[in-house]
Biotite code that builds the C-alpha atoms (Angstrom):
import biotite.structure as struc

atoms = struc.array([
    struc.Atom([115.317, 99.398, 98.021], chain_id="A", res_id=1, res_name="MET", atom_name="CA", element="C"),
    struc.Atom([115.387, 102.901, 98.343], chain_id="A", res_id=2, res_name="LEU", atom_name="CA", element="C"),
    struc.Atom([114.913, 103.504, 94.690], chain_id="A", res_id=3, res_name="SER", atom_name="CA", element="C"),
    struc.Atom([111.361, 101.799, 95.140], chain_id="A", res_id=4, res_name="GLY", atom_name="CA", element="C"),
    struc.Atom([110.233, 104.165, 97.631], chain_id="A", res_id=5, res_name="VAL", atom_name="CA", element="C"),
    struc.Atom([111.485, 107.192, 95.537], chain_id="A", res_id=6, res_name="PHE", atom_name="CA", element="C"),
    struc.Atom([109.436, 105.479, 92.566], chain_id="A", res_id=7, res_name="HIS", atom_name="CA", element="C"),
    struc.Atom([106.807, 104.996, 95.091], chain_id="A", res_id=8, res_name="ARG", atom_name="CA", element="C"),
    struc.Atom([106.693, 108.856, 95.948], chain_id="A", res_id=9, res_name="LEU", atom_name="CA", element="C"),
    struc.Atom([107.098, 110.172, 92.738], chain_id="A", res_id=10, res_name="ARG", atom_name="CA", element="C"),
    struc.Atom([104.423, 108.003, 90.815], chain_id="A", res_id=11, res_name="THR", atom_name="CA", element="C"),
    struc.Atom([101.799, 107.615, 94.005], chain_id="A", res_id=12, res_name="GLY", atom_name="CA", element="C"),
    struc.Atom([101.599, 103.947, 92.586], chain_id="A", res_id=13, res_name="CYS", atom_name="CA", element="C"),
    struc.Atom([100.182, 101.169, 94.990], chain_id="A", res_id=14, res_name="PRO", atom_name="CA", element="C"),
    struc.Atom([102.797, 99.247, 96.993], chain_id="A", res_id=15, res_name="TRP", atom_name="CA", element="C"),
    struc.Atom([102.009, 96.212, 95.172], chain_id="A", res_id=16, res_name="ARG", atom_name="CA", element="C"),
    struc.Atom([102.614, 97.719, 91.532], chain_id="A", res_id=17, res_name="ASP", atom_name="CA", element="C"),
    struc.Atom([106.472, 98.886, 92.606], chain_id="A", res_id=18, res_name="LEU", atom_name="CA", element="C"),
    struc.Atom([108.879, 97.238, 89.612], chain_id="A", res_id=19, res_name="PRO", atom_name="CA", element="C"),
    struc.Atom([110.145, 94.159, 90.542], chain_id="A", res_id=20, res_name="GLY", atom_name="CA", element="C"),
    struc.Atom([113.881, 95.484, 90.739], chain_id="A", res_id=21, res_name="ARG", atom_name="CA", element="C"),
    struc.Atom([112.498, 97.320, 93.705], chain_id="A", res_id=22, res_name="SER", atom_name="CA", element="C"),
    struc.Atom([112.415, 93.915, 95.995], chain_id="A", res_id=23, res_name="GLY", atom_name="CA", element="C"),
    struc.Atom([109.398, 92.818, 97.581], chain_id="A", res_id=24, res_name="PRO", atom_name="CA", element="C"),
    struc.Atom([106.674, 95.339, 98.015], chain_id="A", res_id=25, res_name="TRP", atom_name="CA", element="C"),
    struc.Atom([106.646, 94.404, 101.891], chain_id="A", res_id=26, res_name="GLN", atom_name="CA", element="C"),
    struc.Atom([109.949, 94.944, 102.167], chain_id="A", res_id=27, res_name="ASN", atom_name="CA", element="C"),
    struc.Atom([109.913, 98.713, 100.482], chain_id="A", res_id=28, res_name="VAL", atom_name="CA", element="C"),
    struc.Atom([106.998, 99.420, 102.364], chain_id="A", res_id=29, res_name="TYR", atom_name="CA", element="C"),
    struc.Atom([108.350, 98.698, 105.889], chain_id="A", res_id=30, res_name="GLU", atom_name="CA", element="C"),
    struc.Atom([111.960, 100.308, 105.089], chain_id="A", res_id=31, res_name="ARG", atom_name="CA", element="C"),
    struc.Atom([109.197, 103.529, 103.688], chain_id="A", res_id=32, res_name="PHE", atom_name="CA", element="C"),
    struc.Atom([107.452, 103.288, 107.511], chain_id="A", res_id=33, res_name="ALA", atom_name="CA", element="C"),
    struc.Atom([110.927, 102.966, 109.120], chain_id="A", res_id=34, res_name="SER", atom_name="CA", element="C"),
    struc.Atom([112.994, 106.131, 107.602], chain_id="A", res_id=35, res_name="LEU", atom_name="CA", element="C"),
    struc.Atom([109.537, 107.928, 108.076], chain_id="A", res_id=36, res_name="ARG", atom_name="CA", element="C"),
    struc.Atom([109.111, 107.090, 111.458], chain_id="A", res_id=37, res_name="ALA", atom_name="CA", element="C"),
    struc.Atom([112.640, 108.182, 112.404], chain_id="A", res_id=38, res_name="SER", atom_name="CA", element="C"),
    struc.Atom([112.621, 111.065, 110.557], chain_id="A", res_id=39, res_name="GLY", atom_name="CA", element="C"),
    struc.Atom([114.880, 110.309, 108.313], chain_id="A", res_id=40, res_name="ARG", atom_name="CA", element="C"),
    struc.Atom([112.922, 110.342, 104.992], chain_id="A", res_id=41, res_name="LEU", atom_name="CA", element="C"),
    struc.Atom([112.790, 114.076, 106.138], chain_id="A", res_id=42, res_name="ALA", atom_name="CA", element="C"),
    struc.Atom([116.204, 114.496, 106.110], chain_id="A", res_id=43, res_name="ASP", atom_name="CA", element="C"),
    struc.Atom([116.946, 112.698, 103.058], chain_id="A", res_id=44, res_name="ILE", atom_name="CA", element="C"),
    struc.Atom([114.285, 114.489, 100.576], chain_id="A", res_id=45, res_name="LEU", atom_name="CA", element="C"),
    struc.Atom([115.899, 117.877, 102.266], chain_id="A", res_id=46, res_name="ALA", atom_name="CA", element="C"),
    struc.Atom([118.860, 116.928, 101.484], chain_id="A", res_id=47, res_name="ALA", atom_name="CA", element="C"),
    struc.Atom([118.139, 115.885, 97.752], chain_id="A", res_id=48, res_name="LEU", atom_name="CA", element="C"),
    struc.Atom([116.115, 119.005, 97.026], chain_id="A", res_id=49, res_name="GLN", atom_name="CA", element="C"),
    struc.Atom([119.148, 121.325, 98.765], chain_id="A", res_id=50, res_name="LEU", atom_name="CA", element="C"),
    struc.Atom([121.819, 119.298, 96.040], chain_id="A", res_id=51, res_name="ARG", atom_name="CA", element="C"),
    struc.Atom([118.746, 119.760, 92.917], chain_id="A", res_id=52, res_name="LEU", atom_name="CA", element="C"),
    struc.Atom([118.664, 123.389, 93.840], chain_id="A", res_id=53, res_name="ASN", atom_name="CA", element="C"),
    struc.Atom([122.262, 123.902, 93.737], chain_id="A", res_id=54, res_name="ALA", atom_name="CA", element="C"),
    struc.Atom([122.393, 121.982, 90.493], chain_id="A", res_id=55, res_name="ALA", atom_name="CA", element="C"),
    struc.Atom([119.626, 124.476, 88.555], chain_id="A", res_id=56, res_name="GLY", atom_name="CA", element="C"),
    struc.Atom([117.257, 121.313, 88.575], chain_id="A", res_id=57, res_name="ARG", atom_name="CA", element="C"),
    struc.Atom([114.435, 122.710, 90.877], chain_id="A", res_id=58, res_name="ILE", atom_name="CA", element="C"),
    struc.Atom([111.667, 125.650, 88.567], chain_id="A", res_id=59, res_name="ASP", atom_name="CA", element="C"),
    struc.Atom([111.569, 128.041, 90.674], chain_id="A", res_id=60, res_name="HIS", atom_name="CA", element="C"),
    struc.Atom([108.785, 129.254, 88.410], chain_id="A", res_id=61, res_name="ALA", atom_name="CA", element="C"),
    struc.Atom([106.430, 126.245, 88.444], chain_id="A", res_id=62, res_name="LEU", atom_name="CA", element="C"),
    struc.Atom([104.165, 125.697, 90.977], chain_id="A", res_id=63, res_name="TYR", atom_name="CA", element="C"),
    struc.Atom([101.346, 122.865, 90.730], chain_id="A", res_id=64, res_name="CYS", atom_name="CA", element="C"),
    struc.Atom([98.665, 122.665, 93.187], chain_id="A", res_id=65, res_name="VAL", atom_name="CA", element="C"),
    struc.Atom([96.295, 119.769, 92.962], chain_id="A", res_id=66, res_name="ASP", atom_name="CA", element="C"),
    struc.Atom([93.118, 119.339, 94.715], chain_id="A", res_id=67, res_name="GLY", atom_name="CA", element="C"),
    struc.Atom([89.357, 118.840, 93.998], chain_id="A", res_id=68, res_name="THR", atom_name="CA", element="C"),
    struc.Atom([86.583, 121.646, 94.462], chain_id="A", res_id=69, res_name="ASN", atom_name="CA", element="C"),
    struc.Atom([83.016, 120.508, 95.010], chain_id="A", res_id=70, res_name="GLY", atom_name="CA", element="C"),
    struc.Atom([79.644, 121.390, 96.381], chain_id="A", res_id=71, res_name="ARG", atom_name="CA", element="C"),
    struc.Atom([78.760, 119.947, 99.548], chain_id="A", res_id=72, res_name="ALA", atom_name="CA", element="C"),
    struc.Atom([75.746, 118.165, 99.627], chain_id="A", res_id=73, res_name="VAL", atom_name="CA", element="C"),
    struc.Atom([73.418, 117.586, 102.646], chain_id="A", res_id=74, res_name="ILE", atom_name="CA", element="C"),
    struc.Atom([72.088, 114.302, 102.745], chain_id="A", res_id=75, res_name="PRO", atom_name="CA", element="C"),
    struc.Atom([68.484, 113.899, 102.784], chain_id="A", res_id=76, res_name="ARG", atom_name="CA", element="C"),
    struc.Atom([65.656, 110.799, 103.523], chain_id="A", res_id=77, res_name="ARG", atom_name="CA", element="C"),
    struc.Atom([63.811, 110.401, 100.504], chain_id="A", res_id=78, res_name="LYS", atom_name="CA", element="C"),
    struc.Atom([60.974, 111.564, 101.552], chain_id="A", res_id=79, res_name="ASP", atom_name="CA", element="C"),
    struc.Atom([62.478, 114.681, 101.896], chain_id="A", res_id=80, res_name="GLU", atom_name="CA", element="C"),
    struc.Atom([63.841, 114.902, 98.723], chain_id="A", res_id=81, res_name="ARG", atom_name="CA", element="C"),
    struc.Atom([62.461, 117.755, 96.569], chain_id="A", res_id=82, res_name="PRO", atom_name="CA", element="C"),
    struc.Atom([59.763, 116.547, 94.626], chain_id="A", res_id=83, res_name="GLY", atom_name="CA", element="C"),
    struc.Atom([58.809, 113.236, 97.532], chain_id="A", res_id=84, res_name="GLY", atom_name="CA", element="C"),
    struc.Atom([58.906, 110.408, 97.989], chain_id="A", res_id=85, res_name="PRO", atom_name="CA", element="C"),
    struc.Atom([59.988, 108.168, 94.531], chain_id="A", res_id=86, res_name="PRO", atom_name="CA", element="C"),
    struc.Atom([57.095, 106.810, 92.460], chain_id="A", res_id=87, res_name="ALA", atom_name="CA", element="C"),
    struc.Atom([56.309, 103.190, 93.109], chain_id="A", res_id=88, res_name="VAL", atom_name="CA", element="C"),
    struc.Atom([56.253, 101.082, 90.574], chain_id="A", res_id=89, res_name="ARG", atom_name="CA", element="C"),
])
C-alpha cells in the first residue's frame, strides 16, 4: 500500500488511476491521509531523502520550478467591454 502512496506522489495521477497491485485506491488514500495527519509521512520522506543523499542519488545541481504565469483579467459586464455590448443578431 505504501508503494501506491509513493506512486501517487511521484506521478501526480488521480487516486482512481493507481495500479491494481497497490490495492483499492480508497484504502491507499485512507493510508495516505492517516500518515499525513499523524506527521509520519513527513518523517518517512525526510528519512528517504537522507538515505538517497547518502547514496549520492540526489542531484543538488538540478532545480525544478513549476508554475504558471498569466495576466490577471478584471471581469467586466458585457456592456463595459471595449467596443460596447455585443451586436444583436
